[in-house]
C-alpha positions in Angstrom: -71.1 -27.4 90.2 -74.4 -28.5 92.0 -74.7 -27.3 95.6 -75.1 -30.8 96.7 -71.3 -31.2 96.0 -70.2 -28.1 97.8 -68.4 -30.0 100.5 -65.9 -31.4 97.7 -64.8 -28.0 96.3 -61.1 -27.7 96.8 -61.6 -24.1 98.4 -63.8 -25.7 101.1 -61.3 -28.4 102.1 -59.0 -27.7 104.9 -56.4 -30.3 103.6 -55.8 -28.5 100.5 -54.5 -25.1 101.6 -52.6 -26.9 104.2 -50.9 -29.2 101.5 -50.3 -25.8 99.4 -48.4 -24.1 102.3 -46.5 -27.1 103.2 -45.3 -27.6 99.8 -44.6 -23.8 99.3 -42.8 -23.3 102.8 -40.8 -26.3 102.1 -39.7 -24.8 98.7 -38.8 -21.6 100.3 -36.6 -23.3 102.7 -34.5 -24.7 99.9 -32.4 -21.7 99.0 -31.7 -20.9 102.7 -30.6 -24.8 103.4 -28.6 -25.2 100.2 -26.3 -22.7 102.0 -26.0 -25.4 104.8 -25.8 -28.2 102.2 -29.0 -29.6 103.9 -32.3 -30.9 102.7 -35.4 -30.0 104.5 -35.5 -33.4 106.1 -32.2 -33.4 107.2 -32.6 -29.9 108.7 -35.6 -31.1 110.7 -33.3 -34.2 112.0 -30.5 -31.8 112.9 -33.0 -29.4 115.0 -34.1 -32.5 116.7 -30.5 -33.4 117.8 -29.8 -29.8 118.5 -32.6 -29.8 121.0 -32.0 -33.2 122.2 -28.4 -33.9 121.9 -28.6 -37.6 121.3 -31.1 -40.4 121.1 -31.9 -43.7 119.3 -33.3 -43.7 115.8 -36.5 -45.3 117.6 -36.9 -42.1 119.5 -36.1 -39.9 116.6 -38.7 -41.9 114.4 -41.5 -41.4 117.2 -40.8 -37.7 117.4 -40.8 -36.9 113.8 -43.5 -39.5 113.0 -41.3 -40.6 110.3 -40.6 -44.4 109.3 -37.2 -45.8 110.4 -36.6 -47.0 106.9 -37.2 -43.4 105.7 -34.7 -42.2 108.3 -31.8 -44.6 107.6 -30.4 -42.8 104.5 -30.9 -39.3 105.9 -29.0 -40.4 109.3 -26.3 -42.1 106.9 -25.8 -38.9 105.1 -25.5 -36.9 108.1 -23.1 -39.0 109.6 -21.1 -39.1 106.3 -21.3 -35.3 106.4 -19.7 -35.4 110.0 -22.9 -33.9 111.8 -23.8 -37.3 113.7 -22.1 -40.1 115.1 -23.2 -43.6 116.2 -22.0 -45.3 119.4 -23.4 -48.1 121.6 -26.2 -46.9 123.9 -24.8 -47.2 127.5 -28.3 -48.0 128.9 -28.8 -50.9 126.2 -25.7 -52.3 124.5 -28.2 -53.7 121.8 -29.1 -50.3 120.4 -27.3 -47.6 118.9 -27.2 -43.9 120.1 -27.0 -41.0 117.6 -25.3 -37.9 118.7 -24.3 -34.6 117.4 -20.4 -34.3 116.7 -18.5 -31.1 116.9 -19.3 -30.0 113.4 -23.1 -30.7 113.9 -22.9 -28.6 116.7 -21.0 -25.7 114.8 -23.8 -26.0 111.9 -26.4 -24.9 114.6 -24.7 -21.5 114.6 -24.8 -21.2 110.9 -28.5 -22.2 111.0 -29.5 -19.4 113.4 -30.6 -17.2 110.4 -33.1 -19.7 108.8 -36.2 -19.2 111.0 -35.9 -15.3 111.0 -35.6 -15.4 107.1 -38.5 -17.9 106.9 -40.5 -15.7 109.1 -40.0 -12.7 106.9 -41.2 -14.4 103.6 -44.4 -15.8 105.4 -45.9 -12.2 105.8 -47.6 -13.2 109.4 -47.3 -11.0 112.4 -45.9 -12.5 115.4 -49.0 -12.9 117.3 -50.6 -14.7 113.9 -47.7 -16.9 113.5 -47.9 -17.9 117.2 -51.8 -18.7 116.7 -51.2 -20.6 113.7 -48.7 -22.9 115.5 -51.0 -23.4 118.3 -53.5 -24.4 116.2 -51.4 -26.8 114.1 -50.1 -28.3 117.3 -53.7 -29.0 118.4 -54.6 -30.7 115.1 -51.3 -33.0 115.4 -52.1 -33.8 118.9 -55.8 -35.1 117.8 -54.3 -36.6 115.0 -51.9 -38.5 117.0 -54.4 -39.6 119.3 -55.7 -41.6 116.6 -52.5 -43.3 115.5 
């Protein structure tokens, strides 16, 4: 390849290693999450509710940067599994509030091992993982400003 096109080489792209890492990390979550009967996206939603307790679908959509139409089937499945319940929002009767059930809260204890098991397979020291998290957070903040 001509030096003129070096900027287009895969190894020179930030997006390509990020894409590969994301794909491989998500793949490594699969066997851990199968034990919990969750997909990766369902796991992310559950982590949000373990942290927040309850929210509207719109708030969840904003926090996860996922389209509401993407979240609707995920929320229905989690509700069907007994992890989330819907109720009228006392602050706004027109909106629906989603919150954890006792089963959803109990699942949190079973999920406690997942982060440690994932940390073991990444091969990063604690400080390296922290630095990577900070850099990715900075990228997300900058990208969100563009939205």
